[in-house]
N, C-alpha and C positions, 0 to 999 in steps of 0.2 A: 421431440424429446420432452418428457414431462418431469416435474420436479416435486420433491417432498421435503418435509421438515425433518431435521435431525432428531426431533423429539416426538415424532410419530403422530402429531395431531392434525397434520395437513398433508395431502398428497394429490397427485394427478393435476398439478397446475402447469399451464404453459409458461414459457419463459417471459412473455410480455407481462403477464400478471405478477410473476415473481419479481421482475424488475420494478414494477410499479409499487409493490408492497415493501420491498426491501428486506423486512424481517417477517418471519412467519407469525401468525396470530397466537400460536402456542409458545412463543418466545424462542423457538429454535431458529436455525439457519437453513435456508433452502439449499438443496443439493440435487444434482441430476440423478435420474434413475439408473444411469450407467455412464461410463466414460468411453467415448469412441476411440478405437485403436486403429491407426493407419498402418498400411503395409509399407515396406521399403520402396516399392514402386510408386506409391502415393507420395512419399517424401521426396523421391527423385524429381518428380514433376513439380512439386511445391518449391523445391530449391531454386527453380528457374524463375520464380515470380518475385516481384518486388514486395516490400513490406506490406503495402496496402492489400495486394491481392492475396498474400498469405493470410492476412487478417480476415478478409472476407471468407475465405474457404474454411479456415479453422472455426470462426464464429458460426458459420452456417451449420456446423455439426452439432452445436449446442443450442443455438437459438433458431429452432426449426420452424417456428411460427412466423418468423420474419421472412419476407420475400428476399430473393437475391438482389433485386433492385433496391430495396430498403437498406439492406446491409451495405451494399456498395456505396450508396449515397452517404450513409452514416460514417463509414470508414474514411471516405475521401474528404468529408467535411471536417473530420477530426485530425487527420494526419496529412497536413499540407504545408507548403513552404512558408505560408504566412504565420504558421504557429510553431513549426519545428525548424531549427536552424541548420539541419543536415539532411540531405536527401534520403539517407538510409533510415531515418527516424530513430532506430535503436542500434547504432553501430557497435561492432565488436573490435576492440583494439588489442593487439598482441603485446603483452608485457614481456614475456620471455617464452622459451620453448614449451613451457608447461602451463602458463597462466594467461588467460584472456580476460579483458575487462569489458563487460557489457554495459555501455553507457546509456542510462535510461533517463537522462536529465536534459535533453535538448529541446524540451517543450517550453511553453510560455511562462511557467513558474519555476523552471530549473530544478525540478525534482521528478522522481519516477512516478509520482501520482498522476502526472499529466498523461501518461500512457493509457490510463483508464478514464480519467476524469475529463479528458477532451472528447471521449467517445460516449460516455454514459449519458450526458444530456440528450444527444441525438437518439440513442436507444430508447430513452425514457419518453421523449416527446413523440417518437414514432409509435411506441406502445399506447400512449394516451390517445393518439389520433386513430389508430387502427381498431382499438377496442371501444371507441365511442365514449371515452371517459369525459365527464362534464366537470369534474371537480378540479380545483387547483391542487397541484402537487407541492407540498411543503417539505423541502429537503432539510433534515436535521443532521448536523455533522459535529462529531466530537473530534478534535484534532490535537495531535502532539506536535504540530508545526506545519507539515507539508500538505496534508490532506485539505486543511482549511482553505489555504490560498488556491489550491488546484480546483476545489469545488466552487469557490467564489468566482474564479475566472471562467470555469467551464459553464456555469449556469447563469452568469450575469446576463440580465435582460432577455433570458429565454422565456418566451411567452408561456403562460400557464403554470409558472413555477415561482416559488419563493425559496430562499436559502437562508438558514440560520446556522451560523458556525459558532461553536463554543470552544474556546481554547484556554488552557491553564495560564493564568496571568503571569506567573513567574517561571513557566515551564517551557518556553520557546525561546529561540535565539532572537536577538534584536532585529536581525534582518527578516526573519520569519514574521515577527510581529508587525514590522513596518509594511511588509507585503499585504498583510490582512487589513490593517487599519487604513490603508490608502486605496482599498479596492473600490473601483467604480461600479455602478450598476444600481438601477432603481429597485430591484427585487432582492437585494442582498443585505444581510444583517450580521454584525460581528459582536460577539459577547465574550468578555473575559470572565473566567470562573476562578474563584478563590480555591486553591488546592492544586492537585496534579492532574495529569491526563485521565487517570482512572476515575477521578471525581467527575470530570466532564462526561466521560463515556458512561458511567453508571447513571448519571442524571438523564442522559439521552435515552438510555434503555428504559428508565422509569417512565419517561414521557410516552414512549411507544406502548408500554404495558398499561397505561391509564385508559380504561374503557370509557369512563365518564367523559374524559376530555375528547376521546375519539368521537363520541356521539355529538358533542358540541361542535367539533370540527366538521362533521358531515352536515349538520344543520347550517353551518356557515358556508358550505361549499368547498371545504378543504379536505385533503387526506395526507397523512404523513408518509414519507418514504425516507430512505437513507442514501447517502453517498459514501459512507464508510464501506470498508471491504466486507462488512456483513451482507451487503447487497451483492447478489450474484452478478449483476451487471457491472460491478466494479472489479470483480475477481476474474471473470472470464477473459477480458482483454489482456490480462497479465499472463495468461497461459501462452498467448501468441508470441510474446517476445522471447520466451525460453525456447520454443520450437524454432523460431526464426534464427536465434543466435547459433543453435546447433547446425541448422541448415547452412548458415553463412560459413561456418568452419568447414563443413562438408564440401561445399562448393569451391572453397578456396584451397582444398586439399590439405588442410591442417589436421583433419581427422579422417579416418576411414569409416565405412558404413558399419563395420562390426566392432568399432572401437568405443568403449564406454568412457564417459566423462564424469567428473564431479561438478557439482554446482554449489557455490557458496553464496549465502544470502544473509546480509545483516537485517534483522527484523525484530520488532517488538510485538506487533499484533498478529503475527504469523501468516497474514494474507499473502505476502510476496513469496514466501517459501512454499506455501500451499499450492500456489499456481505452478511452481516448478514440479511439485509432486504430481499434479494432474498431467503435466507434460510428460512426465515419466510414465504415467499410466496410459498415455496415448501412444507409447511406443518409442519415445525419444530415449536413446540408450544412456540413461543416467545411472551411474553406479552408486554414488552416495550424495545425499543432500546435507550440506554442512550448515547448521543453524548457528549464526553468530550473534551473541548477545553482548550488551555493555554491562556495566556494573549491576544493573537491575537484571540479574541473571536467572530469572524465574523459568524461562524456556530452556536454557542450558541445563539447569538442575533437573527439570522435568524429564528431559531426554535421557539424562544419566541415571535417574533414580526411579522414574515412574510416579513420583510424587509431585503434584502441583500445589505449591503453598505460597499464597500471596501475603501471608502474615509475616512480613519482613520490612525492614527499613527501606524507604524509597529514596533513591539517590538522583540528584540532578547532575547530569553529565554533559560532556562536550558533544555528545551525540543525542540531542534532546528528542528527536523523533522516535527514538527507541526507549524512552523513559516510560515504560509501561509495566504494570504488574498483573493486569488482567488481559490476557490475549484472546480476544473474542473468536478469531478464526480457528483456533485450536479445536473448537467443538466439531467442526467439519471433519478433521482428521480423527477425532475420537470415535465418530460414527464408523469410519473405516476400520479402525483398530478393533472395534467391538462387533465387527461383522454385521453392521446394520441393526444391532440390538438397541433400539431407541430407549428402552427402559434403563439400560445401563448408562446411556448418555444422560438421561434425565436425572438419574441418581448422582452421577458425578457433578453435574451442574448444580443440583440442589445442595450437595455437600460444599461446593465452592461458595455458594451464596450464604449458607447458614454457618458453616464452620471455617470458611476461608481456605479450604484445602480439599483435595481428593487424591486418592491413590488408585492407579489402574492395576489390573491383575497381571500376573507374571506372563501369561501368553500375549496379552496386548503389549506389554513392555518389550517382549522379544521381537514382535512384529515392528514396533517403533524403531528399535535399535538396528534392525536389519537395513533400514533405509536412511535413518537420520543419525547425525553425529552432532553433539552440542558442545560449544565452547564459548568463552567470553573474554573480553578485554577491558581493563580498567582505563581511566583517562590517561595515565602515564603511558600505558602500552599503546593506546590509540594514537597519541601524539608521536610516539616512537615509530609507529607504522607509517605515518605521514612523512616523517623526516627520512627514514631509511628508503622508502619507495622513491621519494624525490631525488635523493642523492644517488641511488643506484640506477634509476631508470629515467630521470628527469620527467617523471609523471606525478601530477598532483592529485592526491586523494582528498575527498571531504572526510570529516570525522566518522561518518556512518560506514562508508566504504572501507575506511581504515580499520574499523572493528573487524570487518570481514577479512581483510588482508592478514591481520594479526592472527585471527582464529584459523585461517587456512594454513598459515605457516606452522602453527601449533599442531594442527591436525596431521600434517605431513611428518612432523617430528615424532608424534605419538604413534602413528600407525604405519609409517613407511609407505603409504599409498602413493603411487607414482603416476596415477592417471592424470591426463590433462584436465584442466578445470576452467570453469567460467565463473568469474566473480561479478555479481550484480552490483553495479555502481549506482547508488540511489539518489545522489544529489551533486550539483555543481559545487566545486570547492569554493567558488565565490560566494555561495550562500552562507558559508560559515567561515568567512574570510579571517576573522580575528584569531580563531584557534588554529587555522591552517598556517597562518604566518607565524604564530607563536611556535609552532612545531618546527618550521623551516628556518626561521631567522632568530628566534628567541623573543622573550617577553618585551625587551626594550624596543623592538620594532613595532610593537602594537600600542604601547603606552601613549596616552595623550593624543591619539588619532581617532577620528570618527570612521564609521563604516565606509564612507565613500573615499576617503584618503587611502584606506586599506585596500579597496578594490584596485586602485591605480598601482599600489605597491605590488600586489599579487600579480597583476598584469605584467609588470616589468620582470618579475621573478620567473614567471611561468612562460612568458611569451604568448599568452592567450589574451584575447580581448574579453573584458568583462561583459556578461550578458546584458543587453540593453534593458531587459525587464528588471534588473537590479539597479543598474546605474541610473535609470530614469526615475527611481523612487524618490530621489532627492528633490525632484520638482513637483511631486504629487501632493495633493491636499489630504490631510488626515481627517477621516470621517468620524462622526460621533460614535462612540462605543459605550457599551453598558458593562458594568461590573456587578456580579452577583455571586451568591453562594450556591452550592449544589442544590440545596432544597428550595431555591428560588427560581430554578431554571424553567420549570413549567409556567410559573407566573409571568416570566419574561416572554415566553412564546405567546401566551394568551394576550399579553399587552401589545406585542408587536403586530399580531394578526387581528387584534380587536375581536377575538372570539367571543367574549362575553356580551358583545353588542348584537345579540341574536334577537 
């Protein structure tokens, strides 16, 4: 399978080259020439496999220049008992007769980003080796909290790579920040950026677009790539878990082969729900994709109106990984809505950059709303969803998954849709322990206690053991970090890699 840019300037690239580059040279995002669709017979056979074998077979449809042996090695290196604390890797938990929770946080950093970022380093290193690449790969990451730690953990001490993570100084939870600034590894760097996630993300994109810096990089023996979901190698592993979740329900007899389901995804950068869209395109019987936003409701508003407008107040919420106003992965869906018309995509993206907004045409909006439904939850509603789910089901949601639960309930009230549904659970509740306990026990249970005391309290309340990856942070050393403005991010990269010393 070959890949092309959403903006039309690059085409006919194999997946190894796409994964190495991360973002297309014309500023667009790579997409496959087509989406493979499997038959029900194919799915029946796939349902008998474990998660790893499902992953190998699905990835082989998209990453056709990787050998079967390479993909098997990459997948088994990523998804193993040393890294994931459950054998199912991405288990599906039945909440009630209509709703199932897809738990995506059983990896080493307790967030769904592990599902892709444990695999991406192996895919990237394999691509470098198989293509005879001689340059060091420098991974630049903008994070709203979870991607940063997952990238640091996934790429730590991986030969031939450096990782530089930029996070908004005041825009992540204290546990997320602690995870990043205690990261071990000789090839990893952590940088705090003044501003919000969009500042960090825009700064990283500007570095990618700097051709003079790219030339200096090549002289020094480096090339940039990305571990954000703009990299196809980050997105394609996410398709696997939606296919796997449906197959698990099918095998357990919870759904029939001709029974459609809904999928609810709390998302800010649109990558996670886009993976579910591709699963639908592959033949998984998904009826509606429910896009759940927090108070930064730019995606929900876009789905409901066809107008994407980032010129609005930015809110810091209890679901910080979704505090995003510029959703990069939406560009891939725009390409689909525009029937592959890259000129329209370029015009929309130019309008977003210059004017801060764009509007899609009526036909594209109709196609969008046929598949997607958008809703949002504010902080009070998010905490209420945590509280009510705990009291009704004795199940503890993190604040991001709780956004999804609130929006799902609202969707059913508004539409009367009675399909069974899968809710993507994106993080362990222990990762946002303060807000979770505030929802369940009240503010007084949280006051004057540090994060590690709260882990023990939530453990007693939930009956669950705190993930060792979080509990052990108490004993880790804090590494030196850098603080910079958005316009200083390029200088920081130059300084860290000594690029001027050519």
